[in-house]
N, C-alpha and C positions, 0 to 999 in steps of 0.2 A: 854740129853733127853728132858730137859725143852726147850732148844733152838729149837729143832726139832718141838716140840709142838707149839711154837710161830711162827715158819715158816709156819706151816700148817694153823694156825689161821689167820696169815697175808695174806696168799694166798687166803683163803676163803673170808676174809673181802674185799680184793681188787677186787676179781671177783664180789662179791655181790654188792659192792659199785659202780662198773662200770655201773650197770644196774638199780640202785636205784636213783631216782631224789631227790635232797635235797630241803627242805622247812623249813620255820620257822613259829612259831605261832605269832599271834598278841600279844600285851602286855597283861600280866595277868589281869591288872586292867580293861581291856576292855571286858573280858570274860563274866561278868555278864550282860552287856548291849547288846553285839553283839554275844556272844557265842565264842566257840573255833574255830578260823579260821586259815587256813594255807596259807602262801604266798610262792609261788615257788621262788627258788633262781636261776633257770635256769642253774644249774650245777648238776652233780651227786656227790655221796659221795666218788668216787674213790680216789681223792687226799686226802681227809680227812682220809680215811682208811689207806693209805700209811703212813701218819704222825702219826696216832694213834698207828699202830703197831711199829713204830719207838720209840714212847714214852713208850710202854709197853713191847716190845719183845727184846730189846737190839740190839746192832749192828749186831750180827750174825743172829738172828731170823728175823729181819727186812730186811736185805740185801738178805738173802736166799729166803724169801717170794717174793721179787720183781724180783730176778733173775729167779725164777721158773715161775712167772707170765709172764714175757717177753718171756722166752724160750717156754713156752707152747703156747703162742699166735703166736709166729713165726713159730712153727711147724704145725700150722693149726687149733688149737682149736679156736673156735669162741668166745673168751673171751675179745677181745678188743671192743671198742665202735662200730666200723664199721666192725667187723669180726675178721680176723686173717690171718696168712700165711706170707710167706717171702715177698710177694708183699707189705706188710704193711710198709716195709722199705722206700718206696717211698711216704708215706703219710706225710704231714707236721706235723701231731701230733705225729709221732713216737719218735721224740726227747724228748717229755715230758714223754713218756713211758720209754724210756731208762734212762731218768733223775730220774725216781723212784728209781733206784738202788743206785746211790750215794746220792740222796736226803734222802732216808730212812736211809742209813748208817750215814749220817751227823746228822740227827735229833736224831737218837738213841745214837750216840756217845756223843752228847751234853746233852741229857736227862739223861744219866747215869754217868756223870762226878761228880755229887754231889747229895746230898739229894734232892728229888724233891720238888720244890716250884712251885706255879702257874707261877711265873715270869720266872723261868728257863725252864719250859716246854714250855711256850709261845715262848721264844727265840729260843729254839731248833726246834719248829715247824716252826717258821719264817725262820730259816736257811735252813731247808729242803725244804720248800716251795720255797725260793729264788733259791736254787740249781736246782730244777726241772724246774722252769721257765727260768733260765739262759741257761740250756742245751737245753730246747725246742726251744728257740729263736735261739741259736747257730746252732742247727740242721737245722732249717728252712733256715738260711742264707747259710749254706753249701749245702743243697739240692737245693736251688735256683741257686747257682753257678754251680753245677754239671748238673742240668737239662737244663739250658739255656746258660751256659758258659758266662753269663753276669748277672749282678745284676739288675734286674728290680725292682726298689724300690716301684713301685705302688703295684705290686702283693705281694711282701714281706711285705710291710706295712699293706696291707689288712689282710694277714695271721696272722701277729703278733697281730693286733688288735682283730681279730676273735678268736684266740686261747689263748691269754694271757690277754691283757688289758681289753677287754670286761668283762671278768669273775673275775677280781681282787677283786672287792668289795664282791662278793658272796663267793669267795674262802677264802678271809681274814676273813669273818665272820665265815666260817666253821672252819678255823684254830684256831680261838679263842675258839670255842666250843670244838674242839678236845683237846686243852690244858686243858680245864676245866674237861672234861671227863677223860682224862689221869691222872690228878691230883687226882681226886676222886678215880679212880680205883687203883692207886698205893697206896693210903692211906688205902683202904680196903684190899689190898693184902699184906700190910706191907713191901713194898720194894720201 
């Protein structure tokens, strides 16, 4: 029953994170002089929520949440960034969405192998993060081969930059924040 609850929470967090843009605040020591200001990270919380549920929900809860997310989006619910439906399989970003499933599983598997430390949760998040990007890039290569029957490196390179490399600093900052939040929540929940 607990795993089912985590799957539902993970699904809700992933959907909500898809449409919520991430930002960070200025340094606290600047708040007195300049006030509390937010800097956009130019990414959404989607990836962060996938990793967070991996650190909190365990392998079954995290994987189930992402399986549901991808399945619901493919049957037509408008829960992906640019809509939904089976046509989304032809989008260069679908590989990242499909990567949420093994990425969440890997993150959760590593996060629950030992007592949670900030370091172990950070490494589990980085492993899940890497899996998602690896599958996203692999899917783009396969999609490019299928669509054009040749590997046009210019278009492929542009897509890899646009969907992976360009967002790495922001997503890595979010990954660090997720590990910290997961560490605190797991301490508060005593598991």
